[in-house]
mmCIF file of the N, C-alpha and C atoms, coordinates in Angstrom:
data_MODEL
# 
_entry.id   MODEL 
# 
loop_
_atom_site.group_PDB 
_atom_site.id 
_atom_site.type_symbol 
_atom_site.label_atom_id 
_atom_site.label_alt_id 
_atom_site.label_comp_id 
_atom_site.label_asym_id 
_atom_site.label_entity_id 
_atom_site.label_seq_id 
_atom_site.pdbx_PDB_ins_code 
_atom_site.Cartn_x 
_atom_site.Cartn_y 
_atom_site.Cartn_z 
_atom_site.occupancy 
_atom_site.B_iso_or_equiv 
_atom_site.pdbx_formal_charge 
_atom_site.auth_seq_id 
_atom_site.auth_comp_id 
_atom_site.auth_asym_id 
_atom_site.auth_atom_id 
_atom_site.pdbx_PDB_model_num 
ATOM 1   N N  . MET A 1 1  ? 0.853   -1.178  0.000  1.00 0.00 ? 1  MET A N  1 
ATOM 2   C CA . MET A 1 1  ? 0.000   0.000   0.000  1.00 0.00 ? 1  MET A CA 1 
ATOM 3   C C  . MET A 1 1  ? 0.896   1.238   0.000  1.00 0.00 ? 1  MET A C  1 
ATOM 4   N N  . ASP A 1 2  ? 0.513   2.215   -0.741 1.00 0.00 ? 2  ASP A N  1 
ATOM 5   C CA . ASP A 1 2  ? 1.255   3.466   -0.879 1.00 0.00 ? 2  ASP A CA 1 
ATOM 6   C C  . ASP A 1 2  ? 1.271   4.227   0.450  1.00 0.00 ? 2  ASP A C  1 
ATOM 7   N N  . ILE A 1 3  ? 2.414   4.773   0.817  1.00 0.00 ? 3  ILE A N  1 
ATOM 8   C CA . ILE A 1 3  ? 2.561   5.504   2.079  1.00 0.00 ? 3  ILE A CA 1 
ATOM 9   C C  . ILE A 1 3  ? 1.628   6.711   2.145  1.00 0.00 ? 3  ILE A C  1 
ATOM 10  N N  . ARG A 1 4  ? 1.338   7.317   1.000  1.00 0.00 ? 4  ARG A N  1 
ATOM 11  C CA . ARG A 1 4  ? 0.402   8.457   0.990  1.00 0.00 ? 4  ARG A CA 1 
ATOM 12  C C  . ARG A 1 4  ? -0.996  8.020   1.416  1.00 0.00 ? 4  ARG A C  1 
ATOM 13  N N  . LYS A 1 5  ? -1.392  6.820   0.993  1.00 0.00 ? 5  LYS A N  1 
ATOM 14  C CA . LYS A 1 5  ? -2.691  6.293   1.406  1.00 0.00 ? 5  LYS A CA 1 
ATOM 15  C C  . LYS A 1 5  ? -2.712  6.028   2.908  1.00 0.00 ? 5  LYS A C  1 
ATOM 16  N N  . VAL A 1 6  ? -1.622  5.489   3.424  1.00 0.00 ? 6  VAL A N  1 
ATOM 17  C CA . VAL A 1 6  ? -1.541  5.204   4.861  1.00 0.00 ? 6  VAL A CA 1 
ATOM 18  C C  . VAL A 1 6  ? -1.625  6.503   5.658  1.00 0.00 ? 6  VAL A C  1 
ATOM 19  N N  . LYS A 1 7  ? -0.899  7.518   5.216  1.00 0.00 ? 7  LYS A N  1 
ATOM 20  C CA . LYS A 1 7  ? -0.950  8.816   5.903  1.00 0.00 ? 7  LYS A CA 1 
ATOM 21  C C  . LYS A 1 7  ? -2.360  9.401   5.865  1.00 0.00 ? 7  LYS A C  1 
ATOM 22  N N  . LYS A 1 8  ? -3.045  9.258   4.746  1.00 0.00 ? 8  LYS A N  1 
ATOM 23  C CA . LYS A 1 8  ? -4.413  9.761   4.625  1.00 0.00 ? 8  LYS A CA 1 
ATOM 24  C C  . LYS A 1 8  ? -5.348  9.007   5.570  1.00 0.00 ? 8  LYS A C  1 
ATOM 25  N N  . LEU A 1 9  ? -5.145  7.704   5.690  1.00 0.00 ? 9  LEU A N  1 
ATOM 26  C CA . LEU A 1 9  ? -5.959  6.912   6.612  1.00 0.00 ? 9  LEU A CA 1 
ATOM 27  C C  . LEU A 1 9  ? -5.729  7.348   8.058  1.00 0.00 ? 9  LEU A C  1 
ATOM 28  N N  . ILE A 1 10 ? -4.483  7.658   8.395  1.00 0.00 ? 10 ILE A N  1 
ATOM 29  C CA . ILE A 1 10 ? -4.172  8.143   9.745  1.00 0.00 ? 10 ILE A CA 1 
ATOM 30  C C  . ILE A 1 10 ? -4.883  9.468   9.995  1.00 0.00 ? 10 ILE A C  1 
ATOM 31  N N  . GLU A 1 11 ? -4.855  10.353  9.020  1.00 0.00 ? 11 GLU A N  1 
ATOM 32  C CA . GLU A 1 11 ? -5.553  11.641  9.153  1.00 0.00 ? 11 GLU A CA 1 
ATOM 33  C C  . GLU A 1 11 ? -7.051  11.430  9.358  1.00 0.00 ? 11 GLU A C  1 
ATOM 34  N N  . LEU A 1 12 ? -7.639  10.527  8.587  1.00 0.00 ? 12 LEU A N  1 
ATOM 35  C CA . LEU A 1 12 ? -9.071  10.251  8.720  1.00 0.00 ? 12 LEU A CA 1 
ATOM 36  C C  . LEU A 1 12 ? -9.400  9.705   10.106 1.00 0.00 ? 12 LEU A C  1 
ATOM 37  N N  . LEU A 1 13 ? -8.536  8.846   10.616 1.00 0.00 ? 13 LEU A N  1 
ATOM 38  C CA . LEU A 1 13 ? -8.749  8.285   11.948 1.00 0.00 ? 13 LEU A CA 1 
ATOM 39  C C  . LEU A 1 13 ? -8.683  9.376   13.006 1.00 0.00 ? 13 LEU A C  1 
ATOM 40  N N  . GLU A 1 14 ? -7.703  10.268  12.884 1.00 0.00 ? 14 GLU A N  1 
ATOM 41  C CA . GLU A 1 14 ? -7.540  11.343  13.862 1.00 0.00 ? 14 GLU A CA 1 
ATOM 42  C C  . GLU A 1 14 ? -8.717  12.319  13.827 1.00 0.00 ? 14 GLU A C  1 
ATOM 43  N N  . GLU A 1 15 ? -9.262  12.577  12.645 1.00 0.00 ? 15 GLU A N  1 
ATOM 44  C CA . GLU A 1 15 ? -10.356 13.538  12.499 1.00 0.00 ? 15 GLU A CA 1 
ATOM 45  C C  . GLU A 1 15 ? -11.710 12.952  12.890 1.00 0.00 ? 15 GLU A C  1 
ATOM 46  N N  . SER A 1 16 ? -11.820 11.644  12.850 1.00 0.00 ? 16 SER A N  1 
ATOM 47  C CA . SER A 1 16 ? -13.105 11.011  13.151 1.00 0.00 ? 16 SER A CA 1 
ATOM 48  C C  . SER A 1 16 ? -13.158 10.583  14.614 1.00 0.00 ? 16 SER A C  1 
ATOM 49  N N  . GLY A 1 17 ? -14.264 10.033  15.005 1.00 0.00 ? 17 GLY A N  1 
ATOM 50  C CA . GLY A 1 17 ? -14.420 9.569   16.373 1.00 0.00 ? 17 GLY A CA 1 
ATOM 51  C C  . GLY A 1 17 ? -14.152 8.081   16.530 1.00 0.00 ? 17 GLY A C  1 
ATOM 52  N N  . ILE A 1 18 ? -13.702 7.422   15.472 1.00 0.00 ? 18 ILE A N  1 
ATOM 53  C CA . ILE A 1 18 ? -13.494 5.979   15.569 1.00 0.00 ? 18 ILE A CA 1 
ATOM 54  C C  . ILE A 1 18 ? -12.143 5.672   16.203 1.00 0.00 ? 18 ILE A C  1 
ATOM 55  N N  . ASP A 1 19 ? -12.033 4.484   16.800 1.00 0.00 ? 19 ASP A N  1 
ATOM 56  C CA . ASP A 1 19 ? -10.803 4.080   17.476 1.00 0.00 ? 19 ASP A CA 1 
ATOM 57  C C  . ASP A 1 19 ? -9.913  3.206   16.610 1.00 0.00 ? 19 ASP A C  1 
ATOM 58  N N  . GLU A 1 20 ? -10.501 2.536   15.609 1.00 0.00 ? 20 GLU A N  1 
ATOM 59  C CA . GLU A 1 20 ? -9.716  1.601   14.817 1.00 0.00 ? 20 GLU A CA 1 
ATOM 60  C C  . GLU A 1 20 ? -10.244 1.564   13.392 1.00 0.00 ? 20 GLU A C  1 
ATOM 61  N N  . LEU A 1 21 ? -9.315  1.356   12.459 1.00 0.00 ? 21 LEU A N  1 
ATOM 62  C CA . LEU A 1 21 ? -9.658  1.296   11.044 1.00 0.00 ? 21 LEU A CA 1 
ATOM 63  C C  . LEU A 1 21 ? -8.830  0.194   10.412 1.00 0.00 ? 21 LEU A C  1 
ATOM 64  N N  . GLU A 1 22 ? -9.469  -0.669  9.631  1.00 0.00 ? 22 GLU A N  1 
ATOM 65  C CA . GLU A 1 22 ? -8.747  -1.720  8.918  1.00 0.00 ? 22 GLU A CA 1 
ATOM 66  C C  . GLU A 1 22 ? -9.174  -1.690  7.460  1.00 0.00 ? 22 GLU A C  1 
ATOM 67  N N  . ILE A 1 23 ? -8.190  -1.655  6.569  1.00 0.00 ? 23 ILE A N  1 
ATOM 68  C CA . ILE A 1 23 ? -8.442  -1.603  5.133  1.00 0.00 ? 23 ILE A CA 1 
ATOM 69  C C  . ILE A 1 23 ? -7.706  -2.766  4.475  1.00 0.00 ? 23 ILE A C  1 
ATOM 70  N N  . LYS A 1 24 ? -8.393  -3.447  3.549  1.00 0.00 ? 24 LYS A N  1 
ATOM 71  C CA . LYS A 1 24 ? -7.769  -4.530  2.790  1.00 0.00 ? 24 LYS A CA 1 
ATOM 72  C C  . LYS A 1 24 ? -7.874  -4.196  1.316  1.00 0.00 ? 24 LYS A C  1 
ATOM 73  N N  . GLU A 1 25 ? -6.748  -4.301  0.624  1.00 0.00 ? 25 GLU A N  1 
ATOM 74  C CA . GLU A 1 25 ? -6.701  -4.111  -0.826 1.00 0.00 ? 25 GLU A CA 1 
ATOM 75  C C  . GLU A 1 25 ? -5.998  -5.320  -1.412 1.00 0.00 ? 25 GLU A C  1 
ATOM 76  N N  . GLY A 1 26 ? -6.757  -6.220  -1.988 1.00 0.00 ? 26 GLY A N  1 
ATOM 77  C CA . GLY A 1 26 ? -6.154  -7.433  -2.517 1.00 0.00 ? 26 GLY A CA 1 
ATOM 78  C C  . GLY A 1 26 ? -5.564  -8.253  -1.381 1.00 0.00 ? 26 GLY A C  1 
ATOM 79  N N  . GLU A 1 27 ? -4.268  -8.524  -1.468 1.00 0.00 ? 27 GLU A N  1 
ATOM 80  C CA . GLU A 1 27 ? -3.609  -9.302  -0.419 1.00 0.00 ? 27 GLU A CA 1 
ATOM 81  C C  . GLU A 1 27 ? -2.966  -8.419  0.638  1.00 0.00 ? 27 GLU A C  1 
ATOM 82  N N  . GLU A 1 28 ? -2.998  -7.115  0.448  1.00 0.00 ? 28 GLU A N  1 
ATOM 83  C CA . GLU A 1 28 ? -2.420  -6.184  1.421  1.00 0.00 ? 28 GLU A CA 1 
ATOM 84  C C  . GLU A 1 28 ? -3.494  -5.717  2.380  1.00 0.00 ? 28 GLU A C  1 
ATOM 85  N N  . SER A 1 29 ? -3.099  -5.500  3.624  1.00 0.00 ? 29 SER A N  1 
ATOM 86  C CA . SER A 1 29 ? -4.036  -4.946  4.600  1.00 0.00 ? 29 SER A CA 1 
ATOM 87  C C  . SER A 1 29 ? -3.269  -4.073  5.576  1.00 0.00 ? 29 SER A C  1 
ATOM 88  N N  . VAL A 1 30 ? -3.980  -3.105  6.143  1.00 0.00 ? 30 VAL A N  1 
ATOM 89  C CA . VAL A 1 30 ? -3.387  -2.223  7.148  1.00 0.00 ? 30 VAL A CA 1 
ATOM 90  C C  . VAL A 1 30 ? -4.441  -1.982  8.221  1.00 0.00 ? 30 VAL A C  1 
ATOM 91  N N  . ARG A 1 31 ? -4.012  -2.029  9.478  1.00 0.00 ? 31 ARG A N  1 
ATOM 92  C CA . ARG A 1 31 ? -4.898  -1.735  10.607 1.00 0.00 ? 31 ARG A CA 1 
ATOM 93  C C  . ARG A 1 31 ? -4.275  -0.599  11.394 1.00 0.00 ? 31 ARG A C  1 
ATOM 94  N N  . ILE A 1 32 ? -5.060  0.441   11.626 1.00 0.00 ? 32 ILE A N  1 
ATOM 95  C CA . ILE A 1 32 ? -4.602  1.612   12.369 1.00 0.00 ? 32 ILE A CA 1 
ATOM 96  C C  . ILE A 1 32 ? -5.509  1.749   13.577 1.00 0.00 ? 32 ILE A C  1 
ATOM 97  N N  . SER A 1 33 ? -4.896  1.865   14.751 1.00 0.00 ? 33 SER A N  1 
ATOM 98  C CA . SER A 1 33 ? -5.666  1.926   15.985 1.00 0.00 ? 33 SER A CA 1 
ATOM 99  C C  . SER A 1 33 ? -5.151  3.055   16.853 1.00 0.00 ? 33 SER A C  1 
ATOM 100 N N  . ARG A 1 34 ? -6.074  3.753   17.524 1.00 0.00 ? 34 ARG A N  1 
ATOM 101 C CA . ARG A 1 34 ? -5.685  4.826   18.440 1.00 0.00 ? 34 ARG A CA 1 
ATOM 102 C C  . ARG A 1 34 ? -5.072  4.282   19.716 1.00 0.00 ? 34 ARG A C  1 
ATOM 103 N N  . HIS A 1 35 ? -5.580  3.148   20.180 1.00 0.00 ? 35 HIS A N  1 
ATOM 104 C CA . HIS A 1 35 ? -5.195  2.620   21.480 1.00 0.00 ? 35 HIS A CA 1 
ATOM 105 C C  . HIS A 1 35 ? -4.678  1.197   21.335 1.00 0.00 ? 35 HIS A C  1 
ATOM 106 N N  . SER A 1 36 ? -3.923  0.790   22.345 1.00 0.00 ? 36 SER A N  1 
ATOM 107 C CA . SER A 1 36 ? -3.465  -0.592  22.356 1.00 0.00 ? 36 SER A CA 1 
ATOM 108 C C  . SER A 1 36 ? -4.628  -1.503  22.706 1.00 0.00 ? 36 SER A C  1 
ATOM 109 N N  . LYS A 1 37 ? -4.411  -2.790  22.626 1.00 0.00 ? 37 LYS A N  1 
ATOM 110 C CA . LYS A 1 37 ? -5.477  -3.746  22.888 1.00 0.00 ? 37 LYS A CA 1 
ATOM 111 C C  . LYS A 1 37 ? -5.581  -4.107  24.366 1.00 0.00 ? 37 LYS A C  1 
ATOM 112 N N  . GLN A 1 38 ? -4.982  -3.333  25.237 1.00 0.00 ? 38 GLN A N  1 
ATOM 113 C CA . GLN A 1 38 ? -5.098  -3.593  26.659 1.00 0.00 ? 38 GLN A CA 1 
ATOM 114 C C  . GLN A 1 38 ? -6.504  -3.247  27.110 1.00 0.00 ? 38 GLN A C  1 
ATOM 115 N N  . PRO A 1 39 ? -7.017  -3.996  28.087 1.00 0.00 ? 39 PRO A N  1 
ATOM 116 C CA . PRO A 1 39 ? -8.369  -3.687  28.558 1.00 0.00 ? 39 PRO A CA 1 
ATOM 117 C C  . PRO A 1 39 ? -8.434  -2.314  29.206 1.00 0.00 ? 39 PRO A C  1 
ATOM 118 N N  . ALA A 1 40 ? -9.574  -1.658  29.072 1.00 0.00 ? 40 ALA A N  1 
ATOM 119 C CA . ALA A 1 40 ? -9.749  -0.316  29.616 1.00 0.00 ? 40 ALA A CA 1 
ATOM 120 C C  . ALA A 1 40 ? -10.085 -0.347  31.096 1.00 0.00 ? 40 ALA A C  1 
ATOM 121 N N  . TYR A 1 41 ? -10.206 -1.510  31.660 1.00 0.00 ? 41 TYR A N  1 
ATOM 122 C CA . TYR A 1 41 ? -10.532 -1.633  33.074 1.00 0.00 ? 41 TYR A CA 1 
ATOM 123 C C  . TYR A 1 41 ? -9.607  -2.655  33.715 1.00 0.00 ? 41 TYR A C  1 
ATOM 124 N N  . ALA A 1 42 ? -9.459  -2.560  35.018 1.00 0.00 ? 42 ALA A N  1 
ATOM 125 C CA . ALA A 1 42 ? -8.676  -3.543  35.757 1.00 0.00 ? 42 ALA A CA 1 
ATOM 126 C C  . ALA A 1 42 ? -9.636  -4.587  36.313 1.00 0.00 ? 42 ALA A C  1 
ATOM 127 N N  . PRO A 1 43 ? -9.342  -5.856  36.129 1.00 0.00 ? 43 PRO A N  1 
ATOM 128 C CA . PRO A 1 43 ? -10.233 -6.876  36.665 1.00 0.00 ? 43 PRO A CA 1 
ATOM 129 C C  . PRO A 1 43 ? -10.313 -6.778  38.189 1.00 0.00 ? 43 PRO A C  1 
ATOM 130 N N  . GLN A 1 44 ? -11.501 -6.982  38.718 1.00 0.00 ? 44 GLN A N  1 
ATOM 131 C CA . GLN A 1 44 ? -11.693 -6.921  40.157 1.00 0.00 ? 44 GLN A CA 1 
ATOM 132 C C  . GLN A 1 44 ? -11.154 -8.198  40.795 1.00 0.00 ? 44 GLN A C  1 
ATOM 133 N N  . PRO A 1 45 ? -10.513 -8.069  41.966 1.00 0.00 ? 45 PRO A N  1 
ATOM 134 C CA . PRO A 1 45 ? -10.010 -9.276  42.634 1.00 0.00 ? 45 PRO A CA 1 
ATOM 135 C C  . PRO A 1 45 ? -11.164 -10.154 43.115 1.00 0.00 ? 45 PRO A C  1 
ATOM 136 N N  . VAL A 1 46 ? -10.911 -11.429 43.137 1.00 0.00 ? 46 VAL A N  1 
ATOM 137 C CA . VAL A 1 46 ? -11.911 -12.386 43.602 1.00 0.00 ? 46 VAL A CA 1 
ATOM 138 C C  . VAL A 1 46 ? -11.535 -12.784 45.018 1.00 0.00 ? 46 VAL A C  1 
ATOM 139 N N  . TYR A 1 47 ? -12.456 -12.596 45.937 1.00 0.00 ? 47 TYR A N  1 
ATOM 140 C CA . TYR A 1 47 ? -12.209 -12.926 47.333 1.00 0.00 ? 47 TYR A CA 1 
ATOM 141 C C  . TYR A 1 47 ? -12.944 -14.214 47.678 1.00 0.00 ? 47 TYR A C  1 
ATOM 142 N N  . ALA A 1 48 ? -12.249 -15.103 48.379 1.00 0.00 ? 48 ALA A N  1 
ATOM 143 C CA . ALA A 1 48 ? -12.879 -16.339 48.843 1.00 0.00 ? 48 ALA A CA 1 
ATOM 144 C C  . ALA A 1 48 ? -13.379 -16.123 50.264 1.00 0.00 ? 48 ALA A C  1 
ATOM 145 N N  . GLN A 1 49 ? -14.518 -16.707 50.584 1.00 0.00 ? 49 GLN A N  1 
ATOM 146 C CA . GLN A 1 49 ? -15.041 -16.589 51.934 1.00 0.00 ? 49 GLN A CA 1 
ATOM 147 C C  . GLN A 1 49 ? -14.234 -17.478 52.869 1.00 0.00 ? 49 GLN A C  1 
ATOM 148 N N  . ALA A 1 50 ? -14.032 -16.987 54.083 1.00 0.00 ? 50 ALA A N  1 
ATOM 149 C CA . ALA A 1 50 ? -13.357 -17.799 55.095 1.00 0.00 ? 50 ALA A CA 1 
ATOM 150 C C  . ALA A 1 50 ? -14.315 -18.899 55.532 1.00 0.00 ? 50 ALA A C  1 
ATOM 151 N N  . PRO A 1 51 ? -13.775 -20.082 55.834 1.00 0.00 ? 51 PRO A N  1 
ATOM 152 C CA . PRO A 1 51 ? -14.665 -21.158 56.279 1.00 0.00 ? 51 PRO A CA 1 
ATOM 153 C C  . PRO A 1 51 ? -15.325 -20.799 57.611 1.00 0.00 ? 51 PRO A C  1 
ATOM 154 N N  . ALA A 1 52 ? -16.551 -21.250 57.777 1.00 0.00 ? 52 ALA A N  1 
ATOM 155 C CA . ALA A 1 52 ? -17.281 -20.985 59.023 1.00 0.00 ? 52 ALA A CA 1 
ATOM 156 C C  . ALA A 1 52 ? -16.615 -21.753 60.163 1.00 0.00 ? 52 ALA A C  1 
ATOM 157 N N  . PRO A 1 53 ? -16.559 -21.150 61.357 1.00 0.00 ? 53 PRO A N  1 
ATOM 158 C CA . PRO A 1 53 ? -15.951 -21.868 62.484 1.00 0.00 ? 53 PRO A CA 1 
ATOM 159 C C  . PRO A 1 53 ? -16.778 -23.108 62.828 1.00 0.00 ? 53 PRO A C  1 
ATOM 160 N N  . ALA A 1 54 ? -16.079 -24.124 63.282 1.00 0.00 ? 54 ALA A N  1 
ATOM 161 C CA . ALA A 1 54 ? -16.755 -25.371 63.658 1.00 0.00 ? 54 ALA A CA 1 
ATOM 162 C C  . ALA A 1 54 ? -17.603 -25.140 64.899 1.00 0.00 ? 54 ALA A C  1 
ATOM 163 N N  . ALA A 1 55 ? -18.701 -25.838 64.987 1.00 0.00 ? 55 ALA A N  1 
ATOM 164 C CA . ALA A 1 55 ? -19.587 -25.709 66.151 1.00 0.00 ? 55 ALA A CA 1 
ATOM 165 C C  . ALA A 1 55 ? -18.896 -26.274 67.384 1.00 0.00 ? 55 ALA A C  1 
ATOM 166 N N  . ALA A 1 56 ? -19.087 -25.614 68.516 1.00 0.00 ? 56 ALA A N  1 
ATOM 167 C CA . ALA A 1 56 ? -18.487 -26.084 69.773 1.00 0.00 ? 56 ALA A CA 1 
ATOM 168 C C  . ALA A 1 56 ? -19.237 -27.319 70.258 1.00 0.00 ? 56 ALA A C  1 
ATOM 169 N N  . PRO A 1 57 ? -18.496 -28.290 70.837 1.00 0.00 ? 57 PRO A N  1 
ATOM 170 C CA . PRO A 1 57 ? -19.182 -29.506 71.321 1.00 0.00 ? 57 PRO A CA 1 
ATOM 171 C C  . PRO A 1 57 ? -20.007 -29.266 72.559 1.00 0.00 ? 57 PRO A C  1 
# 
């Protein structure tokens, strides 16, 4: 793909509200993304319940 086309695609991405753009021309393809593929949130920790105390005899 021509570098001028790639630069134009980058400009279009910056001017628009989209986060990612992928174009395929024949066997060539290019994907342009504003952000990495890391999740936007941190997973919440999972807490295990403590075992219930044994009944007194």
